[in-house]
C-alpha positions as CSV (number, residue, x, y, z in Angstrom):
1,X,-1.5,-0.7,-9.1
2,X,-1.9,3.0,-10.6
3,X,-1.4,1.9,-14.2
4,X,-4.7,-1.0,-13.6
5,X,-6.7,1.8,-12.0
6,X,-5.9,4.4,-14.7
7,X,-6.9,1.7,-17.6
8,X,-10.3,1.6,-15.8
9,X,-10.9,4.7,-16.8
10,X,-12.4,5.9,-20.4
11,X,-9.9,7.1,-22.9
12,X,-11.0,10.9,-22.9
13,X,-10.4,10.6,-19.1
14,X,-6.8,8.8,-19.1
15,X,-5.9,11.7,-21.7
16,X,-6.9,14.3,-19.1
17,X,-5.0,13.0,-16.6
18,X,-1.9,12.5,-18.5
19,X,-1.8,15.4,-19.7
20,X,-2.3,17.2,-16.6
21,X,0.2,14.9,-14.3
22,X,2.9,14.0,-16.8
23,X,2.8,17.1,-19.4
24,X,1.7,19.8,-16.7
25,X,-0.8,21.5,-18.9
26,X,-3.1,23.5,-17.4
27,X,-6.7,22.9,-17.9
28,X,-7.2,25.6,-20.3
29,X,-4.5,23.9,-22.8
30,X,-6.3,20.8,-21.9
31,X,-9.1,21.8,-23.0
32,X,-7.7,23.2,-26.2
33,X,-6.0,19.8,-27.2
34,X,-9.3,18.1,-26.6
35,X,-11.8,20.7,-27.9
36,X,-13.5,21.6,-25.0
37,X,-13.9,24.5,-22.2
38,X,-11.9,24.0,-19.1
39,X,-14.9,24.0,-17.1
40,X,-15.4,20.5,-18.4
41,X,-11.5,19.7,-18.1
42,X,-11.8,20.2,-14.2
43,X,-15.4,18.0,-14.3
44,X,-13.4,15.2,-15.8
45,X,-10.5,15.6,-13.9
46,X,-12.3,15.2,-10.7
47,X,-14.6,12.2,-12.2
48,X,-11.1,10.4,-13.2
49,X,-10.1,11.0,-9.7
50,X,-12.8,9.6,-7.6
51,X,-13.1,6.6,-10.6
52,X,-9.4,5.8,-9.7
53,X,-9.7,6.0,-6.0
54,X,-12.6,3.5,-6.1
55,X,-10.1,0.9,-8.5
56,X,-7.4,1.3,-5.9
57,X,-9.5,0.8,-3.1
58,X,-11.0,-2.2,-4.6
59,X,-7.6,-3.7,-4.8
60,X,-6.9,-2.8,-1.3
61,X,-4.8,0.3,-1.5
62,X,-6.7,3.2,1.0
63,X,-4.1,5.2,1.4
64,X,-1.4,6.9,-0.7
65,X,1.6,5.9,1.9
66,X,1.0,2.4,-0.3
67,X,3.3,4.2,-2.2
């Protein structure tokens, strides 16, 4: 279900999530890759998590215990 939630995100949001969690990059490093400041990375990250939470809840997942 998590990959489905990821696909609901715009491409840039997906990149931020992947770089942050898979590549373990800092906000500053991600900003350098995407050409934005670390504050914007933080905003995108927060919004991405909120959008994924909404998608997961729509799919019936309301707790991280489901994973």
